[in-house]
N, C-alpha and C positions, 0 to 999 in steps of 0.2 A: 677352636682349640688346635686345629691342624697347623696353625701358624706358630704355635709354641713347641711342636714336636721336634723340629730341627734344633732349637735352642736346648731342649731337654737332652737330646741325643749328644749334642756337642759338649754340654756340661758334664754329662755322665762319662763320655770318652775321656774328657780332661781329668776327671777324678782317678779313672783307672791308670791313665798314662803317667800322671804326676805322682800317684802312689808308687808305681814301678820306679820312677826316676828317684823319688825320695828314699826308697828302700835301697837302691844302688848306692846312693850318696850317704846313707846312714853307716856308722861304723860297724863293720862286719862282725867284730867280736861281740858287740852288744846284741846284734840280731841273733847270732848263734846262742848267746847266753839266754835270750828269751825263748828260743826254740828248745833249748835244753830243759827249761822249766816246764815245757809242754810234754817233755819225755823223749825228744829227738836228740840223738847223740852223734858226734863225729861226722862222718861222711853223709849220714842220713840227714842230719841237720843242715849241712851245707847244700845237699841236693834239694832239700825242701825249700830252703831260702831262695835258690835260683829258679826252682819250679814255680814258686809263688810269684816271683818277678815276671817270669814268662807268661804266666796265666793272666796277670794284670795287663801286660802288654797286649796279649791276644784279645782280651775283652775290650780294651780301648780301641784297638784297630778294627775289630769286627763291628763295634758300635759306629765307627766312622765310615766304614765302607757301605753300611746299610743294605745288606743283602735281604731283600724282602721275603725270600723263600724261607729264611730261617729266623726272622725277627722274633716271633713270639717265643721260640725256643731259646733264643739268646737271652731275652729278658728273664725268662724262668731260670736259666742257668746262672745268670748274674745274681739273682735273688738268692739262689741256693748257695752260691759262693759267699755272699755277704753274711747270710745266716750261719753258715758253717764257720767262717772266720770269727764272727761275733760270738758264737757259742764256745769256741775253743778259748778265746780271750776271757770270756766271762768265767769259765770253769777253771782254767789253769793260770790266768794272769788277772785275777780280780782287781788288783791295784790299778790296772789300766782301765778296766770296766767302770770303776768308780772314780776315775780321774776327773778332777774339776774342769778340765778342758773338754770333757764330754766326747772322747774319742769314739765310743760306741753309740752314743746317743745320736750322733750325726748320721748314723746308718739309717735312721727312721725316715728322713726325707729322701734318701737314695732309694729305699724300698718303695716309697710313694711314687717316685719318678718311674721306677720299673713297672709299677702297677699301671700308671697312665700309658706308658709305652706298649705294654702287653695288651691293654684294652684297645688302644688305637690300632695295633697290628691285627687284632681279631675283627675289629669293625671294618678295616680295609679289605679283609677277606670275605666280607659279607655276613659274618656271624653276628647278628644283631641281638642275640640272647646273652650277651656277656655282661 
């Protein structure tokens, strides 16, 4: 399985970085309108939009640079971000949660990838009880 770990990391980094790029390319007014539906208004919505982009970039870059000392925490943090984003969308934007293109459903394999990476990071540290 260790041969697949670099591919999983690269694909995961790609998801984070391409999501940031897609968000930057998406019409800002539509993004702000979605954030308003979540309850964020004005400058707070604008700040949240760009904080989300920065977070996505940070996750992608940290995944690419592969700092072994923080790997298992990075995978846990990414899982928490995915679950948080998914929960907010499911609660405040249910039309996206139930969208026929399966926008939230695609998070399930991402969480599976994170589980594999987390488990691998623990095994690398000698924790064989994972």
